[in-house]
C-alpha positions as CSV (number, residue, x, y, z in Angstrom):
1,M,80.4,13.5,96.3
2,S,77.3,12.0,97.7
3,L,75.1,9.8,95.6
4,G,72.1,10.4,97.8
5,S,69.9,8.0,99.5
6,P,67.0,6.2,98.0
7,D,64.8,8.1,100.4
8,D,65.6,11.4,98.5
9,A,64.0,10.2,95.3
10,P,60.4,11.4,94.7
11,T,57.7,8.9,95.1
12,P,55.6,8.1,92.0
13,T,52.5,9.4,93.7
14,E,53.8,13.0,94.1
15,P,52.4,15.6,91.8
16,T,54.8,16.5,89.0
17,G,54.6,20.3,89.3
18,V,51.5,21.0,87.3
19,P,49.2,23.0,89.6
20,H,45.5,22.3,89.8
21,A,43.5,25.0,88.1
22,D,39.9,25.9,87.3
23,R,39.6,25.0,83.6
24,R,36.7,27.5,83.0
25,R,38.7,30.4,84.2
26,I,41.7,29.2,82.2
27,A,39.5,29.0,79.1
28,L,38.2,32.5,79.7
29,A,41.8,33.7,80.0
30,C,42.6,32.1,76.7
31,V,39.6,33.9,75.1
32,C,40.9,37.2,76.5
33,L,44.3,36.5,74.9
34,A,42.8,35.5,71.6
35,I,40.5,38.5,71.1
36,P,43.4,41.0,70.2
37,V,44.9,38.4,67.9
38,V,41.7,37.9,65.9
39,A,40.9,41.6,65.9
40,L,44.2,42.7,64.6
41,L,44.6,39.8,62.1
42,W,41.3,40.6,60.6
43,V,42.7,43.5,58.5
44,P,39.7,44.1,56.2
45,S,37.6,45.2,59.2
46,Y,39.8,48.2,59.8
47,A,41.6,48.8,56.4
48,R,39.9,52.2,55.7
49,E,40.5,55.9,56.3
50,D,37.2,57.0,57.9
51,P,36.4,57.9,60.6
52,S,39.6,59.8,61.3
53,I,40.4,61.4,64.6
54,G,42.5,64.7,64.4
55,G,43.5,63.8,60.9
56,V,44.7,60.4,61.9
57,P,43.1,57.7,59.6
58,F,41.1,55.0,61.2
59,F,43.6,52.4,60.2
60,F,46.2,53.8,62.4
61,W,44.3,54.9,65.5
62,Y,42.4,51.6,65.6
63,Q,45.6,49.7,65.9
64,F,46.9,52.2,68.5
65,L,43.8,51.8,70.5
66,W,44.4,48.0,70.6
67,V,47.7,48.6,72.4
68,F,45.7,49.7,75.4
69,L,42.9,47.2,74.9
70,C,45.5,44.4,74.6
71,S,47.1,45.5,77.9
72,G,43.8,45.4,79.7
73,L,42.9,42.0,78.3
74,T,46.4,40.6,79.1
75,W,46.0,41.9,82.7
76,T,42.5,40.3,82.9
77,A,43.9,37.0,81.6
78,Y,46.7,37.2,84.2
79,L,44.2,37.8,87.0
80,L,41.9,35.0,85.8
81,T,44.8,32.5,85.6
82,R,46.0,33.5,89.1
83,S,42.6,33.1,90.6
84,A,42.1,29.8,88.8
85,R,45.2,28.4,90.3
86,R,44.5,29.9,93.8
87,G,41.1,28.2,93.8
88,G,42.7,24.8,93.3
89,R,44.6,25.0,96.7
90,R,42.1,24.0,99.3
């Protein structure tokens, strides 16, 4: 069993693993993630039957529509986060 040498210990000036990121893009990614939460938690805005599509009340198709919108917004947030971190490596 080796105890390691003192040279193996990280120096106090090394970064601790948090990557540098563009804060504006990270904030925009957070907005993209917050939009579906706010839209779906605001139930009075869609708690009605009209307009219906193919006999499906608005209440149901609106929430189903958000499945796709949420996927797109999550993908956008992922791309923004990735580009924000990539921009920090110069």
